[in-house]
N, CA, C, O and CB atoms as a CASP TS submission, in Angstrom:
PFRMAT TS
TARGET T0000
AUTHOR 0000-0000-0000
METHOD Language model
MODEL 1
PARENT N/A
ATOM      1  N   UNK     1      13.908  16.948  -8.949  1.00  0.00           N
ATOM      2  CA  UNK     1      13.917  15.664  -9.629  1.00  0.00           C
ATOM      3  C   UNK     1      14.744  14.674  -8.803  1.00  0.00           C
ATOM      4  O   UNK     1      15.888  14.953  -8.444  1.00  0.00           O
ATOM      5  CB  UNK     1      14.486  15.802 -11.075  1.00  0.00           C
ATOM      6  N   UNK     2      14.166  13.552  -8.518  1.00  0.00           N
ATOM      7  CA  UNK     2      14.804  12.520  -7.701  1.00  0.00           C
ATOM      8  C   UNK     2      15.620  11.592  -8.601  1.00  0.00           C
ATOM      9  O   UNK     2      15.135  11.130  -9.634  1.00  0.00           O
ATOM     10  CB  UNK     2      13.742  11.712  -6.895  1.00  0.00           C
ATOM     11  N   UNK     3      16.847  11.330  -8.203  1.00  0.00           N
ATOM     12  CA  UNK     3      17.707  10.424  -8.967  1.00  0.00           C
ATOM     13  C   UNK     3      17.516   8.992  -8.490  1.00  0.00           C
ATOM     14  O   UNK     3      16.932   8.756  -7.432  1.00  0.00           O
ATOM     15  CB  UNK     3      19.189  10.838  -8.841  1.00  0.00           C
ATOM     16  N   UNK     4      18.005   8.044  -9.267  1.00  0.00           N
ATOM     17  CA  UNK     4      17.925   6.631  -8.881  1.00  0.00           C
ATOM     18  C   UNK     4      18.585   6.383  -7.527  1.00  0.00           C
ATOM     19  O   UNK     4      18.103   5.570  -6.738  1.00  0.00           O
ATOM     20  CB  UNK     4      18.581   5.752  -9.947  1.00  0.00           C
ATOM     21  N   UNK     5      19.668   7.073  -7.264  1.00  0.00           N
ATOM     22  CA  UNK     5      20.399   6.869  -6.010  1.00  0.00           C
ATOM     23  C   UNK     5      19.630   7.383  -4.804  1.00  0.00           C
ATOM     24  O   UNK     5      19.889   6.957  -3.679  1.00  0.00           O
ATOM     25  CB  UNK     5      21.749   7.550  -6.077  1.00  0.00           C
ATOM     26  N   UNK     6      18.685   8.296  -5.026  1.00  0.00           N
ATOM     27  CA  UNK     6      17.920   8.876  -3.923  1.00  0.00           C
ATOM     28  C   UNK     6      16.660   8.083  -3.594  1.00  0.00           C
ATOM     29  O   UNK     6      16.019   8.342  -2.576  1.00  0.00           O
ATOM     30  CB  UNK     6      17.546  10.298  -4.254  1.00  0.00           C
ATOM     31  N   UNK     7      16.299   7.128  -4.435  1.00  0.00           N
ATOM     32  CA  UNK     7      15.084   6.352  -4.188  1.00  0.00           C
ATOM     33  C   UNK     7      15.246   5.446  -2.970  1.00  0.00           C
ATOM     34  O   UNK     7      16.306   4.861  -2.747  1.00  0.00           O
ATOM     35  CB  UNK     7      14.727   5.515  -5.423  1.00  0.00           C
ATOM     36  N   UNK     8      14.180   5.344  -2.196  1.00  0.00           N
ATOM     37  CA  UNK     8      14.184   4.430  -1.057  1.00  0.00           C
ATOM     38  C   UNK     8      14.017   2.998  -1.562  1.00  0.00           C
ATOM     39  O   UNK     8      13.634   2.795  -2.713  1.00  0.00           O
ATOM     40  CB  UNK     8      13.057   4.795  -0.046  1.00  0.00           C
ATOM     41  N   UNK     9      14.300   2.002  -0.718  1.00  0.00           N
ATOM     42  CA  UNK     9      14.128   0.613  -1.155  1.00  0.00           C
ATOM     43  C   UNK     9      12.715   0.312  -1.658  1.00  0.00           C
ATOM     44  O   UNK     9      12.556  -0.360  -2.677  1.00  0.00           O
ATOM     45  CB  UNK     9      14.464  -0.323  -0.015  1.00  0.00           C
ATOM     46  N   UNK    10      11.696   0.798  -0.961  1.00  0.00           N
ATOM     47  CA  UNK    10      10.324   0.541  -1.421  1.00  0.00           C
ATOM     48  C   UNK    10      10.058   1.225  -2.756  1.00  0.00           C
ATOM     49  O   UNK    10       9.335   0.675  -3.586  1.00  0.00           O
ATOM     50  CB  UNK    10       9.305   1.021  -0.373  1.00  0.00           C
ATOM     51  N   UNK    11      10.614   2.396  -2.983  1.00  0.00           N
ATOM     52  CA  UNK    11      10.441   3.092  -4.265  1.00  0.00           C
ATOM     53  C   UNK    11      11.099   2.297  -5.386  1.00  0.00           C
ATOM     54  O   UNK    11      10.563   2.218  -6.492  1.00  0.00           O
ATOM     55  CB  UNK    11      11.037   4.522  -4.200  1.00  0.00           C
ATOM     56  N   UNK    12      12.244   1.715  -5.109  1.00  0.00           N
ATOM     57  CA  UNK    12      12.890   0.863  -6.111  1.00  0.00           C
ATOM     58  C   UNK    12      12.044  -0.361  -6.425  1.00  0.00           C
ATOM     59  O   UNK    12      11.942  -0.766  -7.583  1.00  0.00           O
ATOM     60  CB  UNK    12      14.274   0.428  -5.628  1.00  0.00           C
ATOM     61  N   UNK    13      11.437  -0.950  -5.403  1.00  0.00           N
ATOM     62  CA  UNK    13      10.560  -2.093  -5.628  1.00  0.00           C
ATOM     63  C   UNK    13       9.357  -1.708  -6.483  1.00  0.00           C
ATOM     64  O   UNK    13       8.976  -2.443  -7.394  1.00  0.00           O
ATOM     65  CB  UNK    13      10.093  -2.671  -4.296  1.00  0.00           C
ATOM     66  N   UNK    14       8.768  -0.563  -6.188  1.00  0.00           N
ATOM     67  CA  UNK    14       7.620  -0.098  -6.974  1.00  0.00           C
ATOM     68  C   UNK    14       8.037   0.162  -8.418  1.00  0.00           C
ATOM     69  O   UNK    14       7.302  -0.179  -9.344  1.00  0.00           O
ATOM     70  CB  UNK    14       7.014   1.181  -6.353  1.00  0.00           C
ATOM     71  N   UNK    15       9.177   0.746  -8.613  1.00  0.00           N
ATOM     72  CA  UNK    15       9.675   1.039  -9.961  1.00  0.00           C
ATOM     73  C   UNK    15       9.845  -0.256 -10.767  1.00  0.00           C
ATOM     74  O   UNK    15       9.428  -0.329 -11.923  1.00  0.00           O
ATOM     75  CB  UNK    15      11.021   1.806  -9.886  1.00  0.00           C
ATOM     76  N   UNK    16      10.451  -1.261 -10.162  1.00  0.00           N
ATOM     77  CA  UNK    16      10.632  -2.558 -10.820  1.00  0.00           C
ATOM     78  C   UNK    16       9.273  -3.191 -11.124  1.00  0.00           C
ATOM     79  O   UNK    16       9.071  -3.757 -12.198  1.00  0.00           O
ATOM     80  CB  UNK    16      11.482  -3.506  -9.935  1.00  0.00           C
ATOM     81  N   UNK    17       8.356  -3.090 -10.181  1.00  0.00           N
ATOM     82  CA  UNK    17       7.014  -3.652 -10.375  1.00  0.00           C
ATOM     83  C   UNK    17       6.313  -2.979 -11.551  1.00  0.00           C
ATOM     84  O   UNK    17       5.720  -3.656 -12.391  1.00  0.00           O
ATOM     85  CB  UNK    17       6.169  -3.495  -9.094  1.00  0.00           C
ATOM     86  N   UNK    18       6.380  -1.656 -11.614  1.00  0.00           N
ATOM     87  CA  UNK    18       5.740  -0.937 -12.711  1.00  0.00           C
ATOM     88  C   UNK    18       6.335  -1.350 -14.053  1.00  0.00           C
ATOM     89  O   UNK    18       5.608  -1.542 -15.028  1.00  0.00           O
ATOM     90  CB  UNK    18       5.881   0.576 -12.514  1.00  0.00           C
ATOM     91  N   UNK    19       7.633  -1.483 -14.099  1.00  0.00           N
ATOM     92  CA  UNK    19       8.295  -1.864 -15.354  1.00  0.00           C
ATOM     93  C   UNK    19       7.814  -3.226 -15.838  1.00  0.00           C
ATOM     94  O   UNK    19       7.612  -3.430 -17.035  1.00  0.00           O
ATOM     95  CB  UNK    19       9.822  -1.882 -15.174  1.00  0.00           C
ATOM     96  N   UNK    20       7.632  -4.150 -14.913  1.00  0.00           N
ATOM     97  CA  UNK    20       7.237  -5.505 -15.285  1.00  0.00           C
ATOM     98  C   UNK    20       5.735  -5.651 -15.521  1.00  0.00           C
ATOM     99  O   UNK    20       5.319  -6.293 -16.486  1.00  0.00           O
ATOM    100  CB  UNK    20       7.670  -6.465 -14.217  1.00  0.00           C
ATOM    101  N   UNK    21       4.925  -5.063 -14.649  1.00  0.00           N
ATOM    102  CA  UNK    21       3.489  -5.323 -14.693  1.00  0.00           C
ATOM    103  C   UNK    21       2.633  -4.175 -15.231  1.00  0.00           C
ATOM    104  O   UNK    21       1.463  -4.375 -15.557  1.00  0.00           O
ATOM    105  CB  UNK    21       3.026  -5.663 -13.336  1.00  0.00           C
ATOM    106  N   UNK    22       3.205  -2.986 -15.324  1.00  0.00           N
ATOM    107  CA  UNK    22       2.484  -1.832 -15.856  1.00  0.00           C
ATOM    108  C   UNK    22       3.410  -1.078 -16.824  1.00  0.00           C
ATOM    109  O   UNK    22       3.715   0.098 -16.626  1.00  0.00           O
ATOM    110  CB  UNK    22       1.991  -0.890 -14.694  1.00  0.00           C
ATOM    111  N   UNK    23       3.847  -1.786 -17.872  1.00  0.00           N
ATOM    112  CA  UNK    23       4.858  -1.203 -18.766  1.00  0.00           C
ATOM    113  C   UNK    23       4.421   0.094 -19.445  1.00  0.00           C
ATOM    114  O   UNK    23       5.250   0.977 -19.667  1.00  0.00           O
ATOM    115  CB  UNK    23       5.223  -2.201 -19.819  1.00  0.00           C
ATOM    116  N   UNK    24       3.154   0.225 -19.775  1.00  0.00           N
ATOM    117  CA  UNK    24       2.696   1.462 -20.407  1.00  0.00           C
ATOM    118  C   UNK    24       2.847   2.641 -19.443  1.00  0.00           C
ATOM    119  O   UNK    24       3.391   3.683 -19.807  1.00  0.00           O
ATOM    120  CB  UNK    24       1.225   1.327 -20.863  1.00  0.00           C
ATOM    121  N   UNK    25       2.368   2.467 -18.228  1.00  0.00           N
ATOM    122  CA  UNK    25       2.500   3.525 -17.232  1.00  0.00           C
ATOM    123  C   UNK    25       3.981   3.827 -16.979  1.00  0.00           C
ATOM    124  O   UNK    25       4.378   4.990 -16.906  1.00  0.00           O
ATOM    125  CB  UNK    25       1.794   3.123 -15.914  1.00  0.00           C
ATOM    126  N   UNK    26       4.782   2.785 -16.846  1.00  0.00           N
ATOM    127  CA  UNK    26       6.217   2.949 -16.618  1.00  0.00           C
ATOM    128  C   UNK    26       6.848   3.795 -17.718  1.00  0.00           C
ATOM    129  O   UNK    26       7.555   4.762 -17.434  1.00  0.00           O
ATOM    130  CB  UNK    26       6.909   1.580 -16.541  1.00  0.00           C
ATOM    131  N   UNK    27       6.594   3.432 -18.967  1.00  0.00           N
ATOM    132  CA  UNK    27       7.212   4.146 -20.081  1.00  0.00           C
ATOM    133  C   UNK    27       6.667   5.566 -20.227  1.00  0.00           C
ATOM    134  O   UNK    27       7.409   6.477 -20.596  1.00  0.00           O
ATOM    135  CB  UNK    27       6.997   3.377 -21.372  1.00  0.00           C
ATOM    136  N   UNK    28       5.381   5.763 -19.942  1.00  0.00           N
ATOM    137  CA  UNK    28       4.813   7.116 -19.985  1.00  0.00           C
ATOM    138  C   UNK    28       5.482   8.017 -18.948  1.00  0.00           C
ATOM    139  O   UNK    28       5.837   9.158 -19.243  1.00  0.00           O
ATOM    140  CB  UNK    28       3.288   7.072 -19.744  1.00  0.00           C
ATOM    141  N   UNK    29       5.652   7.493 -17.728  1.00  0.00           N
ATOM    142  CA  UNK    29       6.304   8.268 -16.674  1.00  0.00           C
ATOM    143  C   UNK    29       7.784   8.504 -16.992  1.00  0.00           C
ATOM    144  O   UNK    29       8.320   9.584 -16.743  1.00  0.00           O
ATOM    145  CB  UNK    29       6.163   7.550 -15.324  1.00  0.00           C
ATOM    146  N   UNK    30       8.425   7.486 -17.541  1.00  0.00           N
ATOM    147  CA  UNK    30       9.827   7.609 -17.918  1.00  0.00           C
ATOM    148  C   UNK    30      10.000   8.669 -19.005  1.00  0.00           C
ATOM    149  O   UNK    30      10.895   9.511 -18.932  1.00  0.00           O
ATOM    150  CB  UNK    30      10.376   6.257 -18.399  1.00  0.00           C
ATOM    151  N   UNK    31       9.142   8.614 -19.998  1.00  0.00           N
ATOM    152  CA  UNK    31       9.194   9.575 -21.100  1.00  0.00           C
ATOM    153  C   UNK    31       8.955  11.004 -20.606  1.00  0.00           C
ATOM    154  O   UNK    31       9.585  11.948 -21.083  1.00  0.00           O
ATOM    155  CB  UNK    31       8.158   9.210 -22.170  1.00  0.00           C
ATOM    156  N   UNK    32       8.045  11.150 -19.651  1.00  0.00           N
ATOM    157  CA  UNK    32       7.738  12.474 -19.094  1.00  0.00           C
ATOM    158  C   UNK    32       8.827  12.953 -18.123  1.00  0.00           C
ATOM    159  O   UNK    32       8.850  14.120 -17.731  1.00  0.00           O
ATOM    160  CB  UNK    32       6.381  12.440 -18.378  1.00  0.00           C
ATOM    161  N   UNK    33       9.717  12.046 -17.746  1.00  0.00           N
ATOM    162  CA  UNK    33      10.777  12.406 -16.813  1.00  0.00           C
ATOM    163  C   UNK    33      10.322  12.479 -15.368  1.00  0.00           C
ATOM    164  O   UNK    33      10.965  13.130 -14.545  1.00  0.00           O
ATOM    165  CB  UNK    33      11.359  13.711 -17.205  1.00  0.00           C
ATOM    166  N   UNK    34       9.218  11.813 -15.054  1.00  0.00           N
ATOM    167  CA  UNK    34       8.649  11.891 -13.709  1.00  0.00           C
ATOM    168  C   UNK    34       8.578  10.547 -12.983  1.00  0.00           C
ATOM    169  O   UNK    34       7.959  10.450 -11.923  1.00  0.00           O
ATOM    170  CB  UNK    34       7.277  12.478 -13.786  1.00  0.00           C
ATOM    171  N   UNK    35       9.197   9.527 -13.534  1.00  0.00           N
ATOM    172  CA  UNK    35       9.095   8.183 -12.956  1.00  0.00           C
ATOM    173  C   UNK    35       9.575   8.142 -11.507  1.00  0.00           C
ATOM    174  O   UNK    35       8.844   7.691 -10.624  1.00  0.00           O
ATOM    175  CB  UNK    35       9.898   7.195 -13.790  1.00  0.00           C
ATOM    176  N   UNK    36      10.787   8.604 -11.261  1.00  0.00           N
ATOM    177  CA  UNK    36      11.330   8.539  -9.902  1.00  0.00           C
ATOM    178  C   UNK    36      10.524   9.395  -8.934  1.00  0.00           C
ATOM    179  O   UNK    36      10.263   8.978  -7.805  1.00  0.00           O
ATOM    180  CB  UNK    36      12.789   8.986  -9.894  1.00  0.00           C
ATOM    181  N   UNK    37      10.131  10.579  -9.366  1.00  0.00           N
ATOM    182  CA  UNK    37       9.313  11.439  -8.499  1.00  0.00           C
ATOM    183  C   UNK    37       7.989  10.767  -8.175  1.00  0.00           C
ATOM    184  O   UNK    37       7.529  10.811  -7.034  1.00  0.00           O
ATOM    185  CB  UNK    37       9.062  12.803  -9.166  1.00  0.00           C
ATOM    186  N   UNK    38       7.378  10.146  -9.176  1.00  0.00           N
ATOM    187  CA  UNK    38       6.087   9.474  -8.996  1.00  0.00           C
ATOM    188  C   UNK    38       6.182   8.332  -7.987  1.00  0.00           C
ATOM    189  O   UNK    38       5.386   8.255  -7.050  1.00  0.00           O
ATOM    190  CB  UNK    38       5.578   8.940 -10.337  1.00  0.00           C
ATOM    191  N   UNK    39       7.156   7.449  -8.182  1.00  0.00           N
ATOM    192  CA  UNK    39       7.243   6.295  -7.286  1.00  0.00           C
ATOM    193  C   UNK    39       7.615   6.723  -5.869  1.00  0.00           C
ATOM    194  O   UNK    39       7.106   6.160  -4.900  1.00  0.00           O
ATOM    195  CB  UNK    39       8.269   5.285  -7.815  1.00  0.00           C
ATOM    196  N   UNK    40       8.495   7.711  -5.738  1.00  0.00           N
ATOM    197  CA  UNK    40       8.881   8.141  -4.390  1.00  0.00           C
ATOM    198  C   UNK    40       7.712   8.828  -3.686  1.00  0.00           C
ATOM    199  O   UNK    40       7.530   8.657  -2.480  1.00  0.00           O
ATOM    200  CB  UNK    40      10.097   9.091  -4.452  1.00  0.00           C
ATOM    201  N   UNK    41       6.920   9.602  -4.428  1.00  0.00           N
ATOM    202  CA  UNK    41       5.752  10.260  -3.828  1.00  0.00           C
ATOM    203  C   UNK    41       4.757   9.235  -3.302  1.00  0.00           C
ATOM    204  O   UNK    41       4.233   9.381  -2.198  1.00  0.00           O
ATOM    205  CB  UNK    41       5.067  11.179  -4.851  1.00  0.00           C
ATOM    206  N   UNK    42       4.500   8.203  -4.090  1.00  0.00           N
ATOM    207  CA  UNK    42       3.586   7.138  -3.649  1.00  0.00           C
ATOM    208  C   UNK    42       4.138   6.460  -2.404  1.00  0.00           C
ATOM    209  O   UNK    42       3.414   6.257  -1.429  1.00  0.00           O
ATOM    210  CB  UNK    42       3.367   6.094  -4.776  1.00  0.00           C
ATOM    211  N   UNK    43       5.394   6.116  -2.435  1.00  0.00           N
ATOM    212  CA  UNK    43       6.016   5.413  -1.310  1.00  0.00           C
ATOM    213  C   UNK    43       6.031   6.281  -0.061  1.00  0.00           C
ATOM    214  O   UNK    43       5.821   5.776   1.042  1.00  0.00           O
ATOM    215  CB  UNK    43       7.442   4.987  -1.668  1.00  0.00           C
ATOM    216  N   UNK    44       6.272   7.553  -0.211  1.00  0.00           N
ATOM    217  CA  UNK    44       6.250   8.444   0.958  1.00  0.00           C
ATOM    218  C   UNK    44       4.883   8.403   1.636  1.00  0.00           C
ATOM    219  O   UNK    44       4.800   8.332   2.862  1.00  0.00           O
ATOM    220  CB  UNK    44       6.596   9.895   0.545  1.00  0.00           C
ATOM    221  N   UNK    45       3.815   8.447   0.846  1.00  0.00           N
ATOM    222  CA  UNK    45       2.455   8.365   1.413  1.00  0.00           C
ATOM    223  C   UNK    45       2.202   7.001   2.044  1.00  0.00           C
ATOM    224  O   UNK    45       1.623   6.912   3.126  1.00  0.00           O
ATOM    225  CB  UNK    45       1.398   8.638   0.326  1.00  0.00           C
ATOM    226  N   UNK    46       2.636   5.942   1.369  1.00  0.00           N
ATOM    227  CA  UNK    46       2.433   4.581   1.871  1.00  0.00           C
ATOM    228  C   UNK    46       3.202   4.366   3.170  1.00  0.00           C
ATOM    229  O   UNK    46       2.699   3.713   4.085  1.00  0.00           O
ATOM    230  CB  UNK    46       2.870   3.545   0.818  1.00  0.00           C
ATOM    231  N   UNK    47       4.406   4.904   3.261  1.00  0.00           N
ATOM    232  CA  UNK    47       5.189   4.746   4.486  1.00  0.00           C
ATOM    233  C   UNK    47       4.515   5.424   5.672  1.00  0.00           C
ATOM    234  O   UNK    47       4.570   4.914   6.791  1.00  0.00           O
ATOM    235  CB  UNK    47       6.591   5.313   4.292  1.00  0.00           C
ATOM    236  N   UNK    48       3.887   6.556   5.439  1.00  0.00           N
ATOM    237  CA  UNK    48       3.144   7.230   6.515  1.00  0.00           C
ATOM    238  C   UNK    48       1.958   6.373   6.934  1.00  0.00           C
ATOM    239  O   UNK    48       1.712   6.186   8.125  1.00  0.00           O
ATOM    240  CB  UNK    48       2.660   8.639   6.064  1.00  0.00           C
ATOM    241  N   UNK    49       1.225   5.854   5.956  1.00  0.00           N
ATOM    242  CA  UNK    49       0.083   4.990   6.278  1.00  0.00           C
ATOM    243  C   UNK    49       0.548   3.739   7.020  1.00  0.00           C
ATOM    244  O   UNK    49      -0.079   3.329   7.998  1.00  0.00           O
ATOM    245  CB  UNK    49      -0.678   4.593   4.993  1.00  0.00           C
ATOM    246  N   UNK    50       1.640   3.133   6.564  1.00  0.00           N
ATOM    247  CA  UNK    50       2.187   1.946   7.208  1.00  0.00           C
ATOM    248  C   UNK    50       2.561   2.246   8.659  1.00  0.00           C
ATOM    249  O   UNK    50       2.250   1.471   9.564  1.00  0.00           O
ATOM    250  CB  UNK    50       3.411   1.432   6.435  1.00  0.00           C
ATOM    251  N   UNK    51       3.220   3.360   8.863  1.00  0.00           N
ATOM    252  CA  UNK    51       3.616   3.765  10.206  1.00  0.00           C
ATOM    253  C   UNK    51       2.397   3.984  11.104  1.00  0.00           C
ATOM    254  O   UNK    51       2.399   3.583  12.268  1.00  0.00           O
ATOM    255  CB  UNK    51       4.461   5.038  10.146  1.00  0.00           C
ATOM    256  N   UNK    52       1.372   4.611  10.568  1.00  0.00           N
ATOM    257  CA  UNK    52       0.141   4.821  11.339  1.00  0.00           C
ATOM    258  C   UNK    52      -0.512   3.499  11.721  1.00  0.00           C
ATOM    259  O   UNK    52      -0.993   3.339  12.843  1.00  0.00           O
ATOM    260  CB  UNK    52      -0.846   5.674  10.543  1.00  0.00           C
ATOM    261  N   UNK    53      -0.526   2.562  10.794  1.00  0.00           N
ATOM    262  CA  UNK    53      -1.103   1.242  11.081  1.00  0.00           C
ATOM    263  C   UNK    53      -0.316   0.546  12.191  1.00  0.00           C
ATOM    264  O   UNK    53      -0.897  -0.051  13.098  1.00  0.00           O
ATOM    265  CB  UNK    53      -1.118   0.364   9.804  1.00  0.00           C
ATOM    266  N   UNK    54       1.003   0.629  12.108  1.00  0.00           N
ATOM    267  CA  UNK    54       1.843   0.020  13.144  1.00  0.00           C
ATOM    268  C   UNK    54       1.622   0.704  14.486  1.00  0.00           C
ATOM    269  O   UNK    54       1.571   0.039  15.521  1.00  0.00           O
ATOM    270  CB  UNK    54       3.329   0.094  12.751  1.00  0.00           C
ATOM    271  N   UNK    55       1.489   2.039  14.476  1.00  0.00           N
ATOM    272  CA  UNK    55       1.252   2.790  15.708  1.00  0.00           C
ATOM    273  C   UNK    55      -0.074   2.417  16.356  1.00  0.00           C
ATOM    274  O   UNK    55      -0.241   2.539  17.570  1.00  0.00           O
ATOM    275  CB  UNK    55       1.283   4.282  15.424  1.00  0.00           C
ATOM    276  N   UNK    56      -1.018   1.959  15.533  1.00  0.00           N
ATOM    277  CA  UNK    56      -2.325   1.556  16.056  1.00  0.00           C
ATOM    278  C   UNK    56      -2.360   0.077  16.432  1.00  0.00           C
ATOM    279  O   UNK    56      -3.430  -0.483  16.672  1.00  0.00           O
ATOM    280  CB  UNK    56      -3.410   1.851  15.032  1.00  0.00           C
ATOM    281  N   UNK    57      -1.191  -0.550  16.482  1.00  0.00           N
ATOM    282  CA  UNK    57      -1.106  -1.894  17.042  1.00  0.00           C
ATOM    283  C   UNK    57      -1.065  -3.035  16.047  1.00  0.00           C
ATOM    284  O   UNK    57      -1.007  -4.194  16.458  1.00  0.00           O
ATOM    285  CB  UNK    57      -2.232  -2.102  17.921  1.00  0.00           C
ATOM    286  N   UNK    58      -1.093  -2.751  14.756  1.00  0.00           N
ATOM    287  CA  UNK    58      -1.028  -3.849  13.808  1.00  0.00           C
ATOM    288  C   UNK    58       0.391  -4.390  13.734  1.00  0.00           C
ATOM    289  O   UNK    58       1.368  -3.643  13.796  1.00  0.00           O
ATOM    290  CB  UNK    58      -1.506  -3.399  12.421  1.00  0.00           C
ATOM    291  N   UNK    59       0.479  -5.700  13.600  1.00  0.00           N
ATOM    292  CA  UNK    59       1.779  -6.340  13.415  1.00  0.00           C
ATOM    293  C   UNK    59       2.324  -5.937  12.049  1.00  0.00           C
ATOM    294  O   UNK    59       1.577  -5.537  11.156  1.00  0.00           O
ATOM    295  CB  UNK    59       1.668  -7.897  13.539  1.00  0.00           C
ATOM    296  N   UNK    60       3.642  -6.051  11.908  1.00  0.00           N
ATOM    297  CA  UNK    60       4.293  -5.667  10.649  1.00  0.00           C
ATOM    298  C   UNK    60       3.622  -6.330   9.455  1.00  0.00           C
ATOM    299  O   UNK    60       3.278  -5.657   8.483  1.00  0.00           O
ATOM    300  CB  UNK    60       5.778  -6.035  10.681  1.00  0.00           C
ATOM    301  N   UNK    61       3.434  -7.646   9.522  1.00  0.00           N
ATOM    302  CA  UNK    61       2.846  -8.386   8.399  1.00  0.00           C
ATOM    303  C   UNK    61       1.438  -7.911   8.078  1.00  0.00           C
ATOM    304  O   UNK    61       1.075  -7.798   6.907  1.00  0.00           O
ATOM    305  CB  UNK    61       2.826  -9.874   8.704  1.00  0.00           C
ATOM    306  N   UNK    62       0.643  -7.633   9.098  1.00  0.00           N
ATOM    307  CA  UNK    62      -0.722  -7.160   8.877  1.00  0.00           C
ATOM    308  C   UNK    62      -0.724  -5.780   8.228  1.00  0.00           C
ATOM    309  O   UNK    62      -1.480  -5.531   7.288  1.00  0.00           O
ATOM    310  CB  UNK    62      -1.494  -7.122  10.201  1.00  0.00           C
ATOM    311  N   UNK    63       0.105  -4.903   8.720  1.00  0.00           N
ATOM    312  CA  UNK    63       0.184  -3.549   8.159  1.00  0.00           C
ATOM    313  C   UNK    63       0.700  -3.606   6.728  1.00  0.00           C
ATOM    314  O   UNK    63       0.195  -2.896   5.859  1.00  0.00           O
ATOM    315  CB  UNK    63       1.097  -2.647   9.025  1.00  0.00           C
ATOM    316  N   UNK    64       1.690  -4.434   6.478  1.00  0.00           N
ATOM    317  CA  UNK    64       2.248  -4.556   5.131  1.00  0.00           C
ATOM    318  C   UNK    64       1.202  -5.085   4.160  1.00  0.00           C
ATOM    319  O   UNK    64       1.112  -4.619   3.024  1.00  0.00           O
ATOM    320  CB  UNK    64       3.477  -5.477   5.138  1.00  0.00           C
ATOM    321  N   UNK    65       0.422  -6.045   4.601  1.00  0.00           N
ATOM    322  CA  UNK    65      -0.639  -6.593   3.755  1.00  0.00           C
ATOM    323  C   UNK    65      -1.639  -5.510   3.351  1.00  0.00           C
ATOM    324  O   UNK    65      -2.155  -5.519   2.233  1.00  0.00           O
ATOM    325  CB  UNK    65      -1.363  -7.733   4.483  1.00  0.00           C
ATOM    326  N   UNK    66      -1.906  -4.588   4.257  1.00  0.00           N
ATOM    327  CA  UNK    66      -2.882  -3.528   3.979  1.00  0.00           C
ATOM    328  C   UNK    66      -2.351  -2.486   2.989  1.00  0.00           C
ATOM    329  O   UNK    66      -3.141  -1.853   2.288  1.00  0.00           O
ATOM    330  CB  UNK    66      -3.279  -2.840   5.277  1.00  0.00           C
ATOM    331  N   UNK    67      -1.055  -2.301   2.919  1.00  0.00           N
ATOM    332  CA  UNK    67      -0.506  -1.287   2.012  1.00  0.00           C
ATOM    333  C   UNK    67       0.089  -1.911   0.751  1.00  0.00           C
ATOM    334  O   UNK    67       0.522  -1.202  -0.156  1.00  0.00           O
ATOM    335  CB  UNK    67       0.559  -0.462   2.730  1.00  0.00           C
ATOM    336  N   UNK    68       0.106  -3.211   0.704  1.00  0.00           N
ATOM    337  CA  UNK    68       0.780  -3.928  -0.378  1.00  0.00           C
ATOM    338  C   UNK    68       0.240  -3.577  -1.768  1.00  0.00           C
ATOM    339  O   UNK    68       1.026  -3.459  -2.708  1.00  0.00           O
ATOM    340  CB  UNK    68       0.654  -5.412  -0.153  1.00  0.00           C
ATOM    341  N   UNK    69      -1.053  -3.411  -1.923  1.00  0.00           N
ATOM    342  CA  UNK    69      -1.615  -3.111  -3.237  1.00  0.00           C
ATOM    343  C   UNK    69      -1.170  -1.739  -3.749  1.00  0.00           C
ATOM    344  O   UNK    69      -1.100  -1.516  -4.958  1.00  0.00           O
ATOM    345  CB  UNK    69      -3.137  -3.175  -3.180  1.00  0.00           C
ATOM    346  N   UNK    70      -0.875  -0.835  -2.842  1.00  0.00           N
ATOM    347  CA  UNK    70      -0.380   0.480  -3.258  1.00  0.00           C
ATOM    348  C   UNK    70       1.067   0.375  -3.751  1.00  0.00           C
ATOM    349  O   UNK    70       1.486   1.119  -4.638  1.00  0.00           O
ATOM    350  CB  UNK    70      -0.478   1.493  -2.089  1.00  0.00           C
ATOM    351  N   UNK    71       1.813  -0.549  -3.170  1.00  0.00           N
ATOM    352  CA  UNK    71       3.199  -0.747  -3.605  1.00  0.00           C
ATOM    353  C   UNK    71       3.283  -1.616  -4.861  1.00  0.00           C
ATOM    354  O   UNK    71       4.219  -1.489  -5.649  1.00  0.00           O
ATOM    355  CB  UNK    71       4.018  -1.382  -2.482  1.00  0.00           C
ATOM    356  N   UNK    72       2.319  -2.479  -5.036  1.00  0.00           N
ATOM    357  CA  UNK    72       2.300  -3.386  -6.165  1.00  0.00           C
ATOM    358  C   UNK    72       0.934  -3.313  -6.851  1.00  0.00           C
ATOM    359  O   UNK    72       0.122  -4.226  -6.700  1.00  0.00           O
ATOM    360  CB  UNK    72       2.617  -4.832  -5.713  1.00  0.00           C
ATOM    361  N   UNK    73       0.668  -2.235  -7.607  1.00  0.00           N
ATOM    362  CA  UNK    73      -0.642  -2.101  -8.245  1.00  0.00           C
ATOM    363  C   UNK    73      -0.897  -3.237  -9.238  1.00  0.00           C
ATOM    364  O   UNK    73       0.036  -3.841  -9.767  1.00  0.00           O
ATOM    365  CB  UNK    73      -0.749  -0.747  -8.957  1.00  0.00           C
ATOM    366  N   UNK    74      -2.156  -3.506  -9.473  1.00  0.00           N
ATOM    367  CA  UNK    74      -2.544  -4.593 -10.358  1.00  0.00           C
ATOM    368  C   UNK    74      -2.011  -4.334 -11.767  1.00  0.00           C
ATOM    369  O   UNK    74      -1.879  -3.187 -12.195  1.00  0.00           O
ATOM    370  CB  UNK    74      -4.078  -4.756 -10.379  1.00  0.00           C
ATOM    371  N   UNK    75      -1.704  -5.435 -12.486  1.00  0.00           N
ATOM    372  CA  UNK    75      -1.186  -5.298 -13.850  1.00  0.00           C
ATOM    373  C   UNK    75      -2.170  -4.565 -14.768  1.00  0.00           C
ATOM    374  O   UNK    75      -3.375  -4.519 -14.521  1.00  0.00           O
ATOM    375  CB  UNK    75      -0.869  -6.674 -14.428  1.00  0.00           C
ATOM    376  N   UNK    76      -1.604  -3.998 -15.834  1.00  0.00           N
ATOM    377  CA  UNK    76      -2.421  -3.291 -16.821  1.00  0.00           C
ATOM    378  C   UNK    76      -3.287  -4.274 -17.576  1.00  0.00           C
ATOM    379  O   UNK    76      -4.050  -3.876 -18.456  1.00  0.00           O
ATOM    380  CB  UNK    76      -1.539  -2.496 -17.797  1.00  0.00           C
TER
END
């Protein structure tokens, strides 16, 4: 189980985003005790994808734009 202190900056951003824009999902994950694990797992995958995009020559902004929807899913 991942604690708040162990979350990466992007995981914290995703957590805040879920709380504001996907409150049902946020509360369901919180109630199940899996919120931090869920957001960190997503971010870990996104960071690998971001790194791969950068390795293939995309500028930071371009790569970030491509992974942004995974970090900030559409509202419920």
